[in-house]
C-alpha positions in Angstrom: -24.3 -53.8 -89.8 -24.6 -51.1 -92.5 -23.9 -47.3 -92.2 -24.0 -45.8 -95.7 -25.3 -42.4 -96.8 -25.6 -41.0 -100.3 -26.9 -37.5 -101.0 -26.9 -34.8 -103.6 -27.2 -31.2 -102.6 -25.7 -27.7 -102.9 -22.8 -26.4 -100.9 -24.1 -23.6 -98.7 -20.6 -22.0 -98.1 -17.2 -21.9 -99.6 -15.1 -25.0 -98.6 -12.0 -24.3 -96.6 -9.1 -26.7 -96.2 -7.7 -27.0 -92.7 -5.4 -29.3 -90.8 -6.6 -31.3 -87.8 -4.2 -33.8 -86.1 -1.8 -33.7 -89.0 -4.6 -34.6 -91.5 -6.0 -32.3 -94.2 -9.7 -31.9 -93.8 -12.6 -29.9 -95.2 -15.8 -29.2 -93.3 -18.8 -28.4 -95.5 -22.5 -28.1 -95.2 -24.9 -29.0 -97.9 -28.6 -28.3 -98.5 -30.6 -31.2 -99.8 -34.1 -30.4 -101.2 -36.9 -32.5 -99.7 -39.1 -34.4 -102.1 -41.9 -32.4 -103.5 -45.3 -33.7 -102.3 -48.6 -33.7 -104.1 -50.6 -30.5 -103.4 -47.7 -28.7 -101.8 -46.1 -25.9 -103.8 -43.1 -25.1 -101.6 -40.2 -27.5 -101.1 -38.1 -27.4 -97.9 -34.5 -28.3 -97.5 -32.5 -30.3 -95.1 -29.0 -29.2 -94.1 -26.2 -31.7 -93.4 -22.7 -31.1 -92.0 -20.0 -33.1 -93.7 -16.3 -33.7 -93.2 -13.8 -34.9 -95.9 -10.2 -36.0 -95.3 -7.0 -35.9 -97.4 -7.7 -36.4 -101.1 -11.4 -35.9 -100.9 -10.8 -32.7 -98.9 -8.4 -31.4 -101.5 -10.9 -32.2 -104.4 -13.8 -30.4 -102.7 -11.6 -27.4 -101.8 -10.2 -27.2 -105.4 -13.3 -27.9 -107.5 -16.3 -26.6 -105.6 -17.7 -23.3 -104.2 -20.9 -22.1 -102.6 -24.0 -23.1 -104.6 -22.3 -25.9 -106.5 -24.1 -29.2 -106.8 -22.3 -32.1 -105.3 -23.0 -35.8 -104.6 -21.4 -37.4 -101.5 -21.2 -41.0 -100.3 -20.1 -41.6 -96.8 -21.0 -42.7 -93.3 -23.1 -41.1 -90.6 -21.4 -40.5 -87.2 -22.0 -38.5 -84.1 -19.8 -35.4 -83.8 -18.1 -34.4 -80.5 -20.8 -31.8 -80.0 -23.5 -34.5 -80.2 -24.7 -33.5 -83.6 -24.6 -35.8 -86.6 -22.2 -35.4 -89.5 -21.4 -37.2 -92.7 -17.9 -38.6 -93.1 -17.2 -38.3 -96.8 -15.8 -41.4 -98.6 -16.6 -40.6 -102.2 -17.1 -37.3 -104.0 -19.1 -37.2 -107.3 -19.1 -34.1 -109.4 -22.7 -33.1 -110.2 -22.2 -29.6 -111.4 -19.2 -28.0 -109.8 -16.4 -26.0 -111.6 -14.7 -29.1 -113.0 -17.9 -30.4 -114.7 -18.3 -27.0 -116.4 -14.7 -26.9 -117.5 -14.5 -30.5 -118.9 -18.1 -31.1 -119.7 -17.9 -34.2 -117.6 -20.6 -34.9 -115.0 -20.5 -37.8 -112.6 -16.7 -37.9 -112.1 -15.7 -39.9 -109.0 -12.8 -39.1 -106.6 
């Protein structure tokens, strides 16, 4: 069976590092633009809740802020409140602070 998600979007709020069950984690939400369709001028967005742990949580917290472009790879799971969330396994810099500082886009953590 396969459960893999890859998406690029913009953070809709400032990431915040917390500790849950002795594990560093960062909960974020990203907005992903829907594909533009022929004859339609406005493009909608889909919003996804994500959770990153340990090193990925640290990287997101340190390198990204609201409005930054980020690419995530992870798995989809049902959260305790019966909503879906993305469990982040990889973080790719697509336009966050680090890309602006180093001029390097596409860095993987």
